[in-house]
N, C-alpha and C positions, 0 to 999 in steps of 0.2 A: 706703241704710240710714237715714241721717239727713239731713234737709234743713231747715236753719234759715236764715231770711232776715229781716234787719232786726230782730233781737231787741233790745228795749230794756227796761231795768229801772232803776227809781229807788227809793230809800228816802227818803221825804220829799223834800227839795230836793237830795239827793245822787244824781246820775246815775252808775250803775255800768256798765251796758251801753248803748252809744250807737249801736246799729245793727250787730249782729254777723251776718255771713253765714258759714255753715259747712255744707259738704257732705262726708259721710263715706260711702265705698262699703263694701259687705259685704266682710269679710276684711282691711280696712285696720287698721294700727296708726298712730293719729294722736296726736301729743303736742302739748300746748299749754303754752307757757312765757310768762313775763312776771314783772314785779316784783310784790311784795306789794301788794295793793290795786288791781291792774290789772283785776280782774273774772273771774279764772280760776275760782275756786270758785263764784261766783254763776252763771257760765255752765254749769258742770257740774251744779249743782243744778237748773237749768232744763231741761237736756237729760235729766236723770234724773227729771223730773216731780215733784221734791220741792218746787219753787217754780214760779211762773208768771211769764212775762214780761208787761210792761205792754202790749206790742204786738209784732207780727211773726208769722211763720209758723214752726211747728215740726211736722215730720212725722218719725215713726219707723216704718220698715218700711211706708211708705205710709199710715200712720194719722195723721190730724190730731189730735194729742193735746189741742188746745184744746177739742175737742168733748166730752172725757171729764171727768167729775167724780165725786167720792165713791167708791163701791165700784167703779165701772167703771174709774176711773183707777187705783185701788189694784191691781185685778186685772191691768190692763195692765202696770203697773210690775213686779209680782211675776213675771209670765210672761216679759216681754221684756227686762228690764234687770237686770243684775247689778252690784253695787257692791263696790269694794274701797277701804277707807279707810286713812289713815296709821296709826291706832292700833288697827287690827284690829277693834275693836268686837265681840269675842267675849264671850258671856255666861259669867261665871266659874263659875257653878254647874253648867254643862253640860259634857259631854265634847266632844272634837273631833267625834266622830260626830254627837252631838246638835246641836251648833252648825251643822254643815253641813246637817243635815236641816230646820232651822227654816223656811227659805223654802218648801220643798216641803210641809211641814205647813200652812203658811199658805195655800198654793195648793190645799190639800185633795186632794193626790195620795195614792194608796194608800201606806200606811205601809211595806209590804214593798218596793214598787218604789223608794221614796225611800231607804230604808236600803241597799238593794243598790247603788243608784247612788252614794250617799255613800261606801260602802266602796270601790267601784271608783275614785272620784275621789281619795280619800285614798291608796289604794294607788298609783295613777298618779303622784301627787305625792310618793311616797316616804315616806308617813306610816303605812304599814300597822302598824307597831309602836307607834304613838302614838294609835290610834283611840279608846281608852278613857281617855286622859289628859285632864285638865282644863287650861285655858289656863295656869294658874300652874305647871304641870309641863312646859311647852313653852318652847323658846327663841323669841326674837323672830322668827327666820326661819320656824320651824315654825308659829308662830301666824299669820303672814301667809299661809303656804301653806294653812292651814285656811280662812282668809278667802277665798282664791282658790277653793277647792273649794266653799265656800258660795255664792260668786258664780256658779258654774257649774251648781249643782244643778238648776235649772229649765231648763237649756239655753237661756239667754237669747239674744236677737238681738244684744245689744251689752253689753259690760262697760265701765263708767265707773270710772276709778281716780283718786283724789284723793291726790296725794303718796304713792303706795303704798310707796316705798322710803325715805321720809323719816325713819322711825324705826328703820332697820336699819343694821347695820354694813356696811362696804363689800363683804365677801364675800357676805353674805346678799342685799344689794341687787343685786349682779351676777347671782346665781342667780335672783332674782325676774325680772330683766329678760330673761334667757335663757328663762325659763319662759313669759313672755308671747308671745315669738316662736314657741316650740314649740307653744303652744296655737293660735296663728294658723295654723301650718302643718298641724297634725294634726287640729284641731277646726274649722278655718275660722272662728275666733272673731274678732270685731271689737272693737277697743279704742279708747277715747278716754282719754288719760292726761294729767292735769294734773301737772306736775312742775317742780321746780327743778333736777333732775339732768340736766345737759346731755348727759352721755354716753348716758343712756337716750333723751333726746329726739332726738339725732342719729342713733340707730339706727332710729328709727321710719321708716315709709314717708313721712310728712310731718311736719315740725315747724312749727307755727304759733305766731306771737308775738302776744299780746294786749297792747295798750298804750292806756291811757286809755279803756278801754271799747270798743275796736274791734280787729278782727284785721287786722294789717298785711298789705298785699298784697305 
């Protein structure tokens, strides 16, 4: 699903990634841990095509993403990659349903199809009674489940999660962790999760540690 080899990234004279190798199989839940500043978020941004490495190889689903630019890269990202962020990143003026639909609308899918799938996902995630609520009327855990539904709406090849439980209380965090594994089992979803939560990391199929810009063997 993901093949990354010898990824390097610097900002000015500061080297962040110093030759990262990472292979993720379809259906895996892989966690990446490490101290602040080790390069976790930079790596996730490169895997998500939000940033580019200075050198190295990155393939997602067999596609060499370094050959894609502009609209082609944006379309690939919209279709194949779902994102979950620590602070939800929901648009406050839109309902839960509308927030979930946004990536589908950007991908120019049929409105009826996207709305039906959004309702299905929100119901699947236990939010059927919250569909028309705006984010400020939802709890933190509910907001994060809306964010999960949004990440799933285009049926992506992979979901990248950056500290997804970092802003949740312990009960909501545990529920979110269980949800990831349920999605892996029932939807065959692939996850790469950057986290400081060692309990989540240890539950993953593989826990990788990044230190000083490389993944430890």
